[in-house]
One Martini backbone bead per residue (centre of mass of N, CA, C, O) as a GRO file, in nm:
protein
  414
    1UNK     BB    1  -0.391  -1.738   1.364
    2UNK     BB    2  -0.447  -1.988   1.138
    3UNK     BB    3  -0.274  -2.141   0.889
    4UNK     BB    4  -0.347  -2.235   0.587
    5UNK     BB    5  -0.259  -2.490   0.363
    6UNK     BB    6  -0.424  -2.328   0.157
    7UNK     BB    7  -0.250  -2.141  -0.127
    8UNK     BB    8  -0.444  -2.060  -0.336
    9UNK     BB    9  -0.491  -1.831  -0.575
   10UNK     BB   10  -0.682  -1.590  -0.622
   11UNK     BB   11  -0.926  -1.453  -0.842
   12UNK     BB   12  -1.043  -1.236  -1.107
   13UNK     BB   13  -1.330  -1.165  -1.254
   14UNK     BB   14  -1.554  -1.044  -1.486
   15UNK     BB   15  -1.746  -0.943  -1.266
   16UNK     BB   16  -1.535  -0.755  -1.139
   17UNK     BB   17  -1.488  -0.583  -1.382
   18UNK     BB   18  -1.785  -0.484  -1.416
   19UNK     BB   19  -1.804  -0.352  -1.141
   20UNK     BB   20  -1.581  -0.142  -1.176
   21UNK     BB   21  -1.674  -0.009  -1.441
   22UNK     BB   22  -1.955   0.068  -1.334
   23UNK     BB   23  -1.864   0.258  -1.106
   24UNK     BB   24  -1.703   0.451  -1.295
   25UNK     BB   25  -1.946   0.529  -1.476
   26UNK     BB   26  -2.107   0.657  -1.253
   27UNK     BB   27  -1.899   0.873  -1.191
   28UNK     BB   28  -1.909   1.003  -1.474
   29UNK     BB   29  -2.203   1.090  -1.465
   30UNK     BB   30  -2.184   1.276  -1.214
   31UNK     BB   31  -1.945   1.452  -1.381
   32UNK     BB   32  -1.990   1.477  -1.690
   33UNK     BB   33  -1.815   1.249  -1.834
   34UNK     BB   34  -1.681   1.064  -2.131
   35UNK     BB   35  -1.400   1.008  -1.984
   36UNK     BB   36  -1.126   0.810  -1.857
   37UNK     BB   37  -0.797   0.919  -1.749
   38UNK     BB   38  -0.512   0.694  -1.696
   39UNK     BB   39  -0.217   0.713  -1.609
   40UNK     BB   40   0.062   0.594  -1.526
   41UNK     BB   41   0.120   0.411  -1.232
   42UNK     BB   42   0.229   0.350  -0.939
   43UNK     BB   43   0.261   0.088  -0.730
   44UNK     BB   44   0.115   0.226  -0.476
   45UNK     BB   45  -0.097   0.338  -0.728
   46UNK     BB   46  -0.278   0.103  -0.913
   47UNK     BB   47  -0.498   0.229  -1.120
   48UNK     BB   48  -0.459   0.071  -1.386
   49UNK     BB   49  -0.501  -0.224  -1.265
   50UNK     BB   50  -0.798  -0.179  -1.185
   51UNK     BB   51  -0.878  -0.195  -1.504
   52UNK     BB   52  -0.683  -0.452  -1.619
   53UNK     BB   53  -0.548  -0.693  -1.464
   54UNK     BB   54  -0.231  -0.613  -1.512
   55UNK     BB   55   0.023  -0.475  -1.615
   56UNK     BB   56   0.197  -0.227  -1.524
   57UNK     BB   57   0.200   0.102  -1.696
   58UNK     BB   58  -0.066   0.198  -1.799
   59UNK     BB   59  -0.269   0.357  -2.017
   60UNK     BB   60  -0.616   0.464  -1.963
   61UNK     BB   61  -0.932   0.441  -2.151
   62UNK     BB   62  -1.266   0.514  -2.033
   63UNK     BB   63  -1.556   0.503  -2.171
   64UNK     BB   64  -1.889   0.543  -2.138
   65UNK     BB   65  -1.879   0.413  -2.425
   66UNK     BB   66  -1.743   0.121  -2.466
   67UNK     BB   67  -1.418   0.029  -2.504
   68UNK     BB   68  -1.128   0.004  -2.367
   69UNK     BB   69  -0.790   0.144  -2.347
   70UNK     BB   70  -0.448   0.029  -2.361
   71UNK     BB   71  -0.106   0.160  -2.291
   72UNK     BB   72   0.210   0.068  -2.360
   73UNK     BB   73   0.551   0.153  -2.393
   74UNK     BB   74   0.610  -0.120  -2.580
   75UNK     BB   75   0.684  -0.401  -2.777
   76UNK     BB   76   0.805  -0.589  -2.547
   77UNK     BB   77   0.492  -0.645  -2.429
   78UNK     BB   78   0.317  -0.787  -2.649
   79UNK     BB   79   0.372  -1.091  -2.599
   80UNK     BB   80   0.238  -1.112  -2.322
   81UNK     BB   81  -0.047  -1.035  -2.417
   82UNK     BB   82  -0.084  -1.251  -2.630
   83UNK     BB   83  -0.049  -1.496  -2.448
   84UNK     BB   84  -0.282  -1.436  -2.254
   85UNK     BB   85  -0.505  -1.453  -2.468
   86UNK     BB   86  -0.439  -1.746  -2.575
   87UNK     BB   87  -0.464  -1.874  -2.266
   88UNK     BB   88  -0.703  -1.732  -2.103
   89UNK     BB   89  -0.635  -1.515  -1.927
   90UNK     BB   90  -0.707  -1.227  -1.702
   91UNK     BB   91  -0.747  -1.029  -1.924
   92UNK     BB   92  -0.959  -0.733  -1.985
   93UNK     BB   93  -0.816  -0.601  -2.238
   94UNK     BB   94  -0.822  -0.595  -2.589
   95UNK     BB   95  -0.727  -0.293  -2.647
   96UNK     BB   96  -0.391  -0.311  -2.708
   97UNK     BB   97  -0.115  -0.085  -2.686
   98UNK     BB   98   0.214   0.021  -2.836
   99UNK     BB   99   0.391   0.296  -2.702
  100UNK     BB  100   0.377   0.609  -2.691
  101UNK     BB  101   0.137   0.738  -2.474
  102UNK     BB  102   0.050   1.026  -2.539
  103UNK     BB  103  -0.019   0.998  -2.844
  104UNK     BB  104  -0.214   0.758  -2.800
  105UNK     BB  105  -0.426   0.905  -2.632
  106UNK     BB  106  -0.505   1.107  -2.847
  107UNK     BB  107  -0.587   0.904  -3.065
  108UNK     BB  108  -0.819   0.772  -2.908
  109UNK     BB  109  -0.988   1.031  -2.869
  110UNK     BB  110  -1.025   1.075  -3.170
  111UNK     BB  111  -1.169   0.807  -3.236
  112UNK     BB  112  -1.405   0.880  -3.015
  113UNK     BB  113  -1.478   1.192  -3.029
  114UNK     BB  114  -1.325   1.350  -2.744
  115UNK     BB  115  -1.161   1.635  -2.786
  116UNK     BB  116  -1.430   1.821  -2.670
  117UNK     BB  117  -1.450   1.702  -2.392
  118UNK     BB  118  -1.510   1.564  -2.085
  119UNK     BB  119  -1.228   1.466  -1.874
  120UNK     BB  120  -1.131   1.234  -1.659
  121UNK     BB  121  -0.891   1.239  -1.388
  122UNK     BB  122  -0.585   1.059  -1.279
  123UNK     BB  123  -0.292   1.190  -1.153
  124UNK     BB  124  -0.272   1.509  -1.254
  125UNK     BB  125  -0.419   1.742  -1.058
  126UNK     BB  126  -0.371   1.515  -0.837
  127UNK     BB  127  -0.295   1.348  -0.515
  128UNK     BB  128  -0.177   1.168  -0.281
  129UNK     BB  129   0.006   1.186   0.003
  130UNK     BB  130   0.289   1.098  -0.147
  131UNK     BB  131   0.144   1.251  -0.425
  132UNK     BB  132   0.006   1.558  -0.431
  133UNK     BB  133   0.077   1.620  -0.763
  134UNK     BB  134   0.097   1.356  -0.869
  135UNK     BB  135   0.224   1.118  -1.147
  136UNK     BB  136   0.251   1.301  -1.389
  137UNK     BB  137   0.440   1.397  -1.625
  138UNK     BB  138   0.485   1.706  -1.748
  139UNK     BB  139   0.523   1.641  -2.055
  140UNK     BB  140   0.260   1.480  -2.081
  141UNK     BB  141   0.064   1.705  -1.995
  142UNK     BB  142   0.151   1.917  -2.202
  143UNK     BB  143   0.077   1.750  -2.450
  144UNK     BB  144  -0.225   1.712  -2.395
  145UNK     BB  145  -0.295   2.013  -2.390
  146UNK     BB  146  -0.189   2.084  -2.677
  147UNK     BB  147  -0.366   1.850  -2.834
  148UNK     BB  148  -0.631   1.933  -2.627
  149UNK     BB  149  -0.766   2.241  -2.622
  150UNK     BB  150  -1.096   2.152  -2.604
  151UNK     BB  151  -1.061   2.017  -2.349
  152UNK     BB  152  -1.198   1.904  -2.031
  153UNK     BB  153  -1.049   1.874  -1.719
  154UNK     BB  154  -1.139   1.637  -1.454
  155UNK     BB  155  -1.111   1.587  -1.119
  156UNK     BB  156  -1.162   1.232  -0.976
  157UNK     BB  157  -0.991   1.111  -0.741
  158UNK     BB  158  -1.172   1.107  -0.488
  159UNK     BB  159  -1.395   0.924  -0.611
  160UNK     BB  160  -1.213   0.695  -0.693
  161UNK     BB  161  -1.110   0.631  -0.406
  162UNK     BB  162  -1.385   0.560  -0.280
  163UNK     BB  163  -1.422   0.310  -0.457
  164UNK     BB  164  -1.144   0.162  -0.397
  165UNK     BB  165  -1.169   0.119  -0.078
  166UNK     BB  166  -1.409  -0.071  -0.148
  167UNK     BB  167  -1.445  -0.408  -0.119
  168UNK     BB  168  -1.491  -0.699  -0.249
  169UNK     BB  169  -1.507  -1.031  -0.214
  170UNK     BB  170  -1.269  -1.088  -0.405
  171UNK     BB  171  -1.070  -0.883  -0.279
  172UNK     BB  172  -1.080  -1.001   0.011
  173UNK     BB  173  -0.962  -1.275  -0.060
  174UNK     BB  174  -0.690  -1.155  -0.149
  175UNK     BB  175  -0.622  -1.013   0.118
  176UNK     BB  176  -0.615  -1.268   0.291
  177UNK     BB  177  -0.391  -1.407   0.136
  178UNK     BB  178  -0.167  -1.191   0.178
  179UNK     BB  179  -0.185  -1.195   0.489
  180UNK     BB  180  -0.100  -1.493   0.514
  181UNK     BB  181   0.178  -1.462   0.391
  182UNK     BB  182   0.276  -1.266   0.610
  183UNK     BB  183   0.254  -1.462   0.845
  184UNK     BB  184   0.463  -1.661   0.735
  185UNK     BB  185   0.700  -1.461   0.714
  186UNK     BB  186   0.715  -1.407   1.018
  187UNK     BB  187   0.796  -1.693   1.095
  188UNK     BB  188   1.056  -1.695   0.937
  189UNK     BB  189   1.191  -1.463   1.085
  190UNK     BB  190   1.184  -1.595   1.367
  191UNK     BB  191   1.353  -1.851   1.287
  192UNK     BB  192   1.619  -1.689   1.177
  193UNK     BB  193   1.654  -1.509   1.417
  194UNK     BB  194   1.996  -1.458   1.530
  195UNK     BB  195   2.289  -1.480   1.641
  196UNK     BB  196   2.512  -1.437   1.353
  197UNK     BB  197   2.307  -1.320   1.159
  198UNK     BB  198   2.238  -1.176   0.877
  199UNK     BB  199   2.033  -0.952   0.734
  200UNK     BB  200   2.033  -1.095   0.458
  201UNK     BB  201   1.917  -1.368   0.552
  202UNK     BB  202   1.646  -1.256   0.646
  203UNK     BB  203   1.560  -1.114   0.389
  204UNK     BB  204   1.570  -1.365   0.199
  205UNK     BB  205   1.365  -1.542   0.354
  206UNK     BB  206   1.121  -1.358   0.323
  207UNK     BB  207   1.113  -1.334   0.013
  208UNK     BB  208   1.088  -1.634  -0.048
  209UNK     BB  209   0.808  -1.674   0.076
  210UNK     BB  210   0.665  -1.490  -0.125
  211UNK     BB  211   0.773  -1.592  -0.406
  212UNK     BB  212   0.672  -1.898  -0.377
  213UNK     BB  213   0.358  -1.758  -0.389
  214UNK     BB  214   0.353  -1.500  -0.601
  215UNK     BB  215   0.470  -1.249  -0.451
  216UNK     BB  216   0.513  -0.924  -0.437
  217UNK     BB  217   0.628  -0.581  -0.401
  218UNK     BB  218   0.519  -0.256  -0.324
  219UNK     BB  219   0.791  -0.250  -0.161
  220UNK     BB  220   1.051  -0.244  -0.004
  221UNK     BB  221   1.198  -0.422   0.223
  222UNK     BB  222   1.215  -0.390   0.562
  223UNK     BB  223   1.543  -0.385   0.749
  224UNK     BB  224   1.649  -0.376   1.098
  225UNK     BB  225   1.924  -0.342   1.341
  226UNK     BB  226   1.965  -0.306   1.700
  227UNK     BB  227   1.983  -0.139   2.019
  228UNK     BB  228   1.921   0.177   1.864
  229UNK     BB  229   1.735   0.169   1.592
  230UNK     BB  230   1.579   0.420   1.359
  231UNK     BB  231   1.554   0.281   1.108
  232UNK     BB  232   1.407   0.311   0.778
  233UNK     BB  233   1.326   0.138   0.533
  234UNK     BB  234   1.550   0.034   0.347
  235UNK     BB  235   1.829  -0.108   0.343
  236UNK     BB  236   2.133   0.037   0.312
  237UNK     BB  237   2.280  -0.203   0.145
  238UNK     BB  238   2.106  -0.157  -0.120
  239UNK     BB  239   2.247   0.159  -0.173
  240UNK     BB  240   2.518   0.081  -0.036
  241UNK     BB  241   2.862   0.012  -0.009
  242UNK     BB  242   2.797  -0.233   0.232
  243UNK     BB  243   2.777  -0.419   0.494
  244UNK     BB  244   2.595  -0.619   0.669
  245UNK     BB  245   2.456  -0.675   0.953
  246UNK     BB  246   2.512  -0.849   1.256
  247UNK     BB  247   2.346  -1.019   1.476
  248UNK     BB  248   2.282  -0.950   1.827
  249UNK     BB  249   2.281  -0.940   2.141
  250UNK     BB  250   2.023  -0.693   2.212
  251UNK     BB  251   1.855  -0.685   1.968
  252UNK     BB  252   1.645  -0.519   1.733
  253UNK     BB  253   1.420  -0.658   1.487
  254UNK     BB  254   1.294  -0.487   1.200
  255UNK     BB  255   0.988  -0.513   0.994
  256UNK     BB  256   0.852  -0.432   0.664
  257UNK     BB  257   0.578  -0.575   0.489
  258UNK     BB  258   0.464  -0.551   0.116
  259UNK     BB  259   0.261  -0.740  -0.017
  260UNK     BB  260   0.151  -0.837  -0.363
  261UNK     BB  261  -0.167  -0.927  -0.534
  262UNK     BB  262  -0.350  -0.814  -0.785
  263UNK     BB  263  -0.331  -0.511  -0.651
  264UNK     BB  264  -0.305  -0.628  -0.352
  265UNK     BB  265  -0.228  -0.501  -0.033
  266UNK     BB  266  -0.015  -0.580   0.240
  267UNK     BB  267   0.074  -0.548   0.600
  268UNK     BB  268   0.369  -0.577   0.817
  269UNK     BB  269   0.506  -0.567   1.156
  270UNK     BB  270   0.816  -0.703   1.262
  271UNK     BB  271   0.928  -0.782   1.607
  272UNK     BB  272   1.258  -0.881   1.731
  273UNK     BB  273   1.400  -1.014   2.016
  274UNK     BB  274   1.751  -1.048   2.118
  275UNK     BB  275   1.757  -1.140   2.404
  276UNK     BB  276   1.889  -0.887   2.603
  277UNK     BB  277   1.700  -0.619   2.625
  278UNK     BB  278   1.605  -0.323   2.678
  279UNK     BB  279   1.354  -0.205   2.880
  280UNK     BB  280   1.225   0.001   2.675
  281UNK     BB  281   1.116  -0.212   2.480
  282UNK     BB  282   0.896  -0.333   2.666
  283UNK     BB  283   0.744  -0.069   2.702
  284UNK     BB  284   0.690  -0.017   2.401
  285UNK     BB  285   0.530  -0.281   2.354
  286UNK     BB  286   0.293  -0.211   2.540
  287UNK     BB  287   0.205   0.048   2.396
  288UNK     BB  288   0.164  -0.070   2.111
  289UNK     BB  289  -0.050  -0.278   2.194
  290UNK     BB  290  -0.256  -0.078   2.302
  291UNK     BB  291  -0.292   0.072   2.038
  292UNK     BB  292  -0.396  -0.167   1.877
  293UNK     BB  293  -0.646  -0.227   2.054
  294UNK     BB  294  -0.778   0.050   2.018
  295UNK     BB  295  -0.818   0.020   1.715
  296UNK     BB  296  -1.002  -0.227   1.716
  297UNK     BB  297  -1.229  -0.101   1.893
  298UNK     BB  298  -1.289   0.144   1.679
  299UNK     BB  299  -1.354  -0.043   1.445
  300UNK     BB  300  -1.634   0.072   1.251
  301UNK     BB  301  -1.907   0.157   1.126
  302UNK     BB  302  -1.931   0.526   1.125
  303UNK     BB  303  -1.643   0.583   1.174
  304UNK     BB  304  -1.387   0.786   1.186
  305UNK     BB  305  -1.067   0.771   1.102
  306UNK     BB  306  -0.959   0.983   1.313
  307UNK     BB  307  -1.071   0.830   1.563
  308UNK     BB  308  -0.881   0.592   1.542
  309UNK     BB  309  -0.615   0.746   1.547
  310UNK     BB  310  -0.663   0.876   1.827
  311UNK     BB  311  -0.690   0.613   1.990
  312UNK     BB  312  -0.394   0.520   1.922
  313UNK     BB  313  -0.243   0.778   2.043
  314UNK     BB  314  -0.307   0.791   2.351
  315UNK     BB  315  -0.099   0.589   2.478
  316UNK     BB  316   0.151   0.752   2.386
  317UNK     BB  317   0.089   1.022   2.520
  318UNK     BB  318   0.066   0.909   2.811
  319UNK     BB  319   0.372   0.773   2.800
  320UNK     BB  320   0.574   0.956   2.615
  321UNK     BB  321   0.569   0.866   2.328
  322UNK     BB  322   0.701   0.818   2.006
  323UNK     BB  323   0.675   0.841   1.632
  324UNK     BB  324   0.750   0.776   1.287
  325UNK     BB  325   0.489   0.636   1.211
  326UNK     BB  326   0.199   0.559   1.131
  327UNK     BB  327  -0.067   0.387   1.298
  328UNK     BB  328  -0.254   0.429   1.034
  329UNK     BB  329  -0.378   0.281   0.719
  330UNK     BB  330  -0.455   0.233   0.415
  331UNK     BB  331  -0.536  -0.010   0.145
  332UNK     BB  332  -0.570   0.002  -0.164
  333UNK     BB  333  -0.517   0.273  -0.114
  334UNK     BB  334  -0.259   0.490   0.018
  335UNK     BB  335  -0.439   0.759   0.183
  336UNK     BB  336  -0.513   0.692   0.471
  337UNK     BB  337  -0.357   0.886   0.738
  338UNK     BB  338  -0.223   0.902   1.031
  339UNK     BB  339  -0.093   1.059   1.273
  340UNK     BB  340   0.182   1.211   1.419
  341UNK     BB  341   0.325   1.255   1.696
  342UNK     BB  342   0.402   1.493   1.888
  343UNK     BB  343   0.727   1.552   1.976
  344UNK     BB  344   0.976   1.478   1.846
  345UNK     BB  345   1.264   1.372   1.908
  346UNK     BB  346   1.553   1.566   1.959
  347UNK     BB  347   1.761   1.373   1.825
  348UNK     BB  348   1.631   1.446   1.548
  349UNK     BB  349   1.562   1.760   1.524
  350UNK     BB  350   1.866   1.859   1.601
  351UNK     BB  351   2.027   1.721   1.349
  352UNK     BB  352   1.833   1.874   1.152
  353UNK     BB  353   1.695   2.127   0.962
  354UNK     BB  354   1.455   1.914   0.877
  355UNK     BB  355   1.152   1.782   1.056
  356UNK     BB  356   0.851   1.670   0.925
  357UNK     BB  357   0.554   1.580   1.002
  358UNK     BB  358   0.313   1.367   0.913
  359UNK     BB  359   0.016   1.422   0.811
  360UNK     BB  360  -0.300   1.379   0.819
  361UNK     BB  361  -0.546   1.198   0.614
  362UNK     BB  362  -0.875   1.160   0.574
  363UNK     BB  363  -1.017   1.191   0.873
  364UNK     BB  364  -1.341   1.216   0.772
  365UNK     BB  365  -1.371   0.938   0.694
  366UNK     BB  366  -1.609   0.689   0.670
  367UNK     BB  367  -1.659   0.384   0.764
  368UNK     BB  368  -1.674   0.076   0.570
  369UNK     BB  369  -1.755  -0.201   0.448
  370UNK     BB  370  -1.445  -0.324   0.293
  371UNK     BB  371  -1.232  -0.193   0.433
  372UNK     BB  372  -0.870  -0.149   0.450
  373UNK     BB  373  -0.621  -0.204   0.713
  374UNK     BB  374  -0.322  -0.076   0.886
  375UNK     BB  375  -0.183  -0.160   1.188
  376UNK     BB  376   0.123   0.043   1.312
  377UNK     BB  377   0.245   0.063   1.595
  378UNK     BB  378   0.486   0.318   1.715
  379UNK     BB  379   0.719   0.297   1.984
  380UNK     BB  380   0.925   0.556   2.149
  381UNK     BB  381   1.223   0.561   2.362
  382UNK     BB  382   1.419   0.760   2.235
  383UNK     BB  383   1.590   0.482   2.065
  384UNK     BB  384   1.350   0.280   2.145
  385UNK     BB  385   1.196   0.054   1.916
  386UNK     BB  386   0.845  -0.042   1.841
  387UNK     BB  387   0.700  -0.235   1.564
  388UNK     BB  388   0.366  -0.314   1.487
  389UNK     BB  389   0.142  -0.526   1.272
  390UNK     BB  390  -0.178  -0.543   1.085
  391UNK     BB  391  -0.469  -0.669   0.930
  392UNK     BB  392  -0.792  -0.505   0.840
  393UNK     BB  393  -1.149  -0.543   0.833
  394UNK     BB  394  -1.440  -0.397   0.760
  395UNK     BB  395  -1.748  -0.468   0.904
  396UNK     BB  396  -2.079  -0.468   0.981
  397UNK     BB  397  -1.989  -0.534   1.314
  398UNK     BB  398  -1.666  -0.425   1.260
  399UNK     BB  399  -1.407  -0.666   1.255
  400UNK     BB  400  -1.117  -0.823   1.084
  401UNK     BB  401  -0.855  -1.015   1.192
  402UNK     BB  402  -0.544  -1.135   1.014
  403UNK     BB  403  -0.328  -1.096   1.252
  404UNK     BB  404  -0.078  -1.205   1.518
  405UNK     BB  405   0.234  -1.224   1.520
  406UNK     BB  406   0.293  -0.898   1.449
  407UNK     BB  407   0.111  -0.776   1.717
  408UNK     BB  408   0.381  -0.855   1.871
  409UNK     BB  409   0.637  -0.900   2.053
  410UNK     BB  410   0.918  -1.103   1.974
  411UNK     BB  411   1.115  -1.391   2.058
  412UNK     BB  412   1.398  -1.527   2.014
  413UNK     BB  413   1.551  -1.803   1.993
  414UNK     BB  414   1.806  -1.952   2.203
   0.00000   0.00000   0.00000
């Protein structure tokens, strides 16, 4: 993939707003609900920003008829909303309120005359794979139940997710933009990574590349190094008082980047070998690349998500490799997740009282054009891990691959 010099940020129009609200109102009619209630959502599941195109953390009420209302946590955010409206920026909701959200949600439903109605809920009665019980605080839910005793709450998360997974042309343009930023950040990582450089220097260079183009992070940037390092998630030195590791010859440096712009997330896994690394790393890289290619071959409309996940798992199972992370998952929202290979290495399972493999979810969902996925094959032999991956769009006749640099093991410049 050649990176375009034009990095102007795509925007989402009022036509996109009307498309989303229209799809959700169709959902409401199918479920015979008179309002959709979306509590404040976490960053990885930005359901509220799907309706607002604005600052995260809103509670949103979308009535079947009339204008929606959004409620932010307090007065400190009112100035930002006012300025956006005065400058004609892309805020979608005009009736914006500020203060404790649970009482305000009840008040809005009273104003709308919907306290005895059927109300569709998102993130209250169920949740996605990483938050299976939803994301609504129990005191907020208890308050809503106590204040709205005659309302009937209907869980519509699954149907909401089905709408959310299929992207419009405007959303796909934004996804391509964020994927392109990730490609550039991978090049920055490759340029910076070398013996004698601290993990902090690599981490800062990657974040700078995203931030200078206006991208935030949907999750902490992952970065770890070492000759046999199984660490994942954020660097340990972000959370513990300890020095960052200095990269050495023979290290494998792995990163997972999760940039997001406008509520659209992309992901890449960049893996850089420094000098003479152990032979198992090169074997793992071959297996991971084969898994990636098998995933590309399988992605097309009409195929079940689980079939793609199984195709990606076969090379690992045949080679006797195991892996820590899912080989494939959906993006925005992160709900469809491929299985983790059985038989996790005993050096992990014998060390702890419990290590439960992440089960696959939504494996029976049929792929449609406009769905976005992240292929992230992770192959491990013993303690020697290679994790690669990039972003893919399902198209009418197959797939569109958006990244090349992070989809193979890369060698640091000598």
